C-alpha positions in Angstrom: 73.3 58.9 -24.4 76.6 60.0 -22.9 78.5 61.2 -19.9 75.5 63.0 -18.5 73.6 63.3 -21.3 72.7 66.9 -22.5 74.8 66.3 -25.6 71.5 64.3 -26.4 68.7 66.2 -25.5 70.7 69.4 -26.9 70.2 67.8 -30.3 66.8 66.8 -29.6 65.6 69.3 -28.5 67.6 70.6 -32.1 65.9 68.1 -34.2 62.0 68.7 -32.1 62.3 72.9 -32.7 63.5 71.9 -37.0 60.3 69.5 -36.5 57.6 72.2 -35.3 60.0 75.3 -38.3 58.2 71.9 -40.6 55.3 72.1 -38.8 55.9 68.1 -38.4 52.8 66.7 -36.4 53.4 63.3 -36.2 57.0 63.7 -34.8 56.3 66.7 -32.7 53.4 64.4 -30.9 56.2 61.3 -30.5 58.7 62.4 -29.0 56.1 63.9 -25.8 54.3 62.0 -23.3 50.4 61.4 -23.5 49.6 63.8 -21.2 52.7 66.5 -22.0 51.6 69.0 -20.2 52.3 72.3 -22.7 52.3 75.7 -22.5 49.5 78.0 -24.8 52.1 80.5 -25.9 48.3 82.0 -28.0 46.0 81.6 -26.7 47.1 82.3 -22.6 46.8 78.9 -20.3 48.1 75.2 -20.5 46.6 72.6 -22.8 47.1 68.9 -21.8 47.6 65.9 -23.9 49.3 65.3 -27.6 45.3 66.0 -29.1 45.3 69.5 -27.5 48.3 70.7 -28.3 48.0 69.4 -32.4 44.9 71.0 -31.7 46.0 74.5 -30.4 48.4 74.4 -33.3 46.0 73.7 -35.9 45.1 76.4 -34.2 47.6 78.3 -34.1 49.2 78.1 -37.0 45.8 78.5 -39.4 45.8 82.8 -37.8 50.0 83.2 -38.0 52.9 81.6 -38.7 55.8 81.3 -35.9 58.8 79.3 -36.1 61.3 79.1 -33.6 64.8 79.5 -33.9 67.3 77.3 -30.6 69.9 79.9 -30.0 71.1 78.5 -26.8 70.9 76.0 -24.3 71.2 75.6 -20.4 70.8 72.5 -18.1 68.7 73.7 -14.7 69.4 72.8 -11.5 66.1 70.6 -11.1 66.8 68.5 -14.1 65.1 70.6 -17.2 66.2 71.7 -20.2 66.3 75.8 -20.6 66.8 76.5 -24.5 66.6 80.6 -25.4 65.5 80.5 -29.0 65.6 83.1 -31.1 61.4 83.3 -32.3 59.4 85.1 -34.9 56.2 85.2 -35.9 54.3 86.2 -38.7 50.8 87.0 -39.7 49.9 84.7 -43.1 50.5 87.5 -45.7 54.0 87.2 -43.6 55.5 90.6 -42.0 56.7 90.2 -39.1 54.5 90.6 -36.7 55.8 89.8 -33.3 59.1 88.8 -33.3 61.7 88.2 -29.7 64.2 86.6 -27.5 62.1 83.6 -25.3 63.3 80.9 -23.1 61.0 77.7 -23.2 62.2 74.8 -20.5 61.6 71.8 -21.5 61.2 69.0 -18.2 61.3 65.0 -19.6 59.9 62.1 -18.2 62.4 59.0 -20.0 63.4 60.3 -23.5 60.5 62.4 -24.0 59.0 66.4 -23.4 56.5 65.7 -20.7 56.1 70.0 -19.9 57.9 73.1 -21.6 57.5 76.2 -20.2 58.1 79.8 -21.9 59.6 82.1 -19.9 59.9 86.0 -21.3 
C-alpha cells in the first residue's frame, strides 16, 4: 500500500465495482471477509457471510440488472471509505427503472471488505 493506503483502496474498490458490473461473483466474494455484513438494498435488511451475499445477488440479478460506477471517494473519520456511485437499474428487457447517485461506505479488515452501508 501507499503511504496511507487510500489510493490503493480506491483502486481496489474501482476493480470491485467493475467485477460487480460483469457479474464476477468469485472475484467479489474473494475480496470480502467470510462474515461480511452486506446491505440488501433491493429487499431491505442486511445479509451476513459470503454465501448469503451470493444468494442475494443471484435473486437480484434474476429480476433486475443493476450497474454501479464509482464517481468519487472520500475517507471517513472512522477509517471507512465512502464511495459515491452512479447507479442505473434496468429491468430484464433493458428499460431503466431507477437511476441516481448513492453512497456506499465500506469498512475493511486488512485487505478485505468486512462491511458495506448504503447512504441515500
